[in-house]
Structures are given as C-alpha cells and as structure tokens.
N, C-alpha and C positions, 0 to 999 in steps of 0.2 A: 390430341382432334388433328386432322388430317388439312390440311391449308391448300382451299381451292383456286390454285393461281392466273384461270383465265378467264376470271369474273373478279371487276373495280366497282366501287363505289366510289360516282366525281361527287365532292360534295363544295360550296362555296365557303369561305371563311363564315360569308355575310346568314346564313344558311345554320351556321353550327353557332355564331354568338344567338341565332334562335334556341336552341336547341335548346344552350344552357341556362338562357332566361322561362326555359319551361321547365329547363328542371330545378332549379335555384328557388322561382314561383311557389312550386308544392314542396320541396325538399319540406319534414325526411320520408314523404310519402317519396313512392313511386311515382311516372310519370307515365303520360303517352302520351306516341300522336306519330301522323303520316310522314317520310317523304315520296314526294314525288317527285315529278316527272315525264319524261318523252320514250318510247322502244330504246330499250338498249341497241346502242349500234356496236352490228360486226365488227371487227378486225381482223381481220385474215392474216393469220402469220406464218413464217419461213416453210417452215411444212402445210404446206397446201390442203390438210388436212386435217389439220390447226386454226382455231381460231379466240381471239379474247372479246370478251362482250364486256363494254364498260356502260353502264349508268349513271347519267346524269342528273345528281336531284338538284332541280330548280326550286320545292316548291316544300316551304315544312310546314306544317299544323299539329297544332299543340292538341289535342282529345283531353277533354276531361275525364281521366279513367271512376267507373262506376263505383270504385270502391275509392281510399284515402287508403293507405296503408305500407307501413314500410319493405311489404314484401308481398305486396301486387300488386297490378298491373289493373289485372283481370277483369272482362267487361263479365254486363250476367251475363250472355250466352251467348253461343254464334252466329245466332241469327244477328242478332244487335252488334254481334262487331264486322258481319257481312255487311250489315245496312250500313251504318259508318263510311268502310273502302271505298263503299261503293257513291254516295255521296259528296265525300270529298273525290273518287275522277271527275263527276255530271261535271261538279264548281268550278276545278279546275282544269278540265278535259285535259286531262294528266293521269297516266299509272301513277297506280302504288308502287313503288319504288320498292321501298322496304317500311314495314313496321317498328317500328322505335319504341324501348321502353327503359327508363332507367331502374338503378340498381343504386340504392344506400354507399353501397362499397361494394367495388368489383363490376370489369364488364363484361362477363361471358353470364353464356348460362345459367338458371338453377333445372335441378329437376324438373318444377313444373315445368317455367319454356320449356326444354328439351323435350314432353310431352306432350304440350302444346303444337307445337310445332311440328312435329308426327305427328298430329289429328287431324290439324287445318291440312297438312301434305296431303294426307289422304284421303282428304274432305269433297263432298259432293259437288267441291264447286272446286273447281282445277284451274278457275282463273285466278289463283294465290295460289298452284302448286310453285315448288322453290320460290320459293318467296325470303326476299331477303329482312332479313331480321337484325336489326342495329343497336346494343345497348350501352350507357351510357353510365359512367363508373361516378355517380353525384360525386362526392370526396375528391378529385383530382381533378376530373372531365375528360377523364381517357376513355375513347373510343371504339368501339367491334361491332365487322361484323360479320352472318352467320351464314348461309344456309344448307337447307335440307333437301339435300339432292343423294339421289341415289339409292335410298334408304339409309343415311347415314348425317351426321348433325357435321360439315364445319363451315373453318373461318373462310372471310375472303378478306381482299383487302379494299380498306378505303383508305384514298387518296385526299387530302384537305386541302383545296388552290384560292389564291386567291380570284 
C-alpha cells in the first residue's frame, strides 16, 4: 500500500480517549464513529507547487452501528450513512474529516472496507469523495488512517498531540 505523505490528520489525546472508550464499550464488536473538524489547512512546501494538508480533529462522535458484529459495522444502507454524516456535520457545524471504525484485531482495511471506500468515493455524493477513514485495533489501540485517492487506497499520517 502506498503512503500519502502530504495528508496529516492531527488528533488530540482527549479525542483519542473518547475513541478508545467507544471501542471498549462495544468490544468485541466493531465500533463506528466520526471525527469532525474545520476545513483542512493547506500548508505550502519548499516546492512552490507542493502543499501539505493538515486536518485537525476536534470532535469525536461515537455512533451506534446498525449491527452488532465483530466483523462489520456496516450501516443498513448508504442513505442512512449519508444521513448520519449530514446530521453530525450540522450538529457540530464542522466537516466530517474521518469515518472511524474498529477491528477486534488489526488496524488495516478489510476487503469489505476497501470495497466500501471505493464505492463511497465513486458515489453520487461528491461531498465525501477522498474521505479519510480511520481504523483502530481494539486489542492494542493502534490507529491508522487511509484515503481512497487517485483510484487507489493509500495510508496517511495520523499525529497524536497533547
């Protein structure tokens, strides 16, 4: 898997604590949630044509998944997922920066996750094109971020800060 170096998701430790609680509360089942924040900051780099994009996660909302399962957090349907995303965006007046879920073991996308990321990236709602996905390993709390970009799944940097 390629690494997309110009996208960084910053998450404060208080948000990480909320994510961990959400994961622990539903373990051994997968958890689902949203990380929200302002528009990403575009940071110019030394190369005048290069930028780095900083996403600042300010809010985490744990969402009840549509099914309790150790192998899926899948929402009943895409319209329901879009409704949840829109409701959170309006409630907090922030962008949905990342769709989050946990795995009982491992912090990398499953085949189903990859297919769903690709489907949403190509869906009729372009608002969530190039959506960041975060996945936490419920057993050791490792957290990884991914984005479907240029028709390819890529890993991004997540920086935890105080």
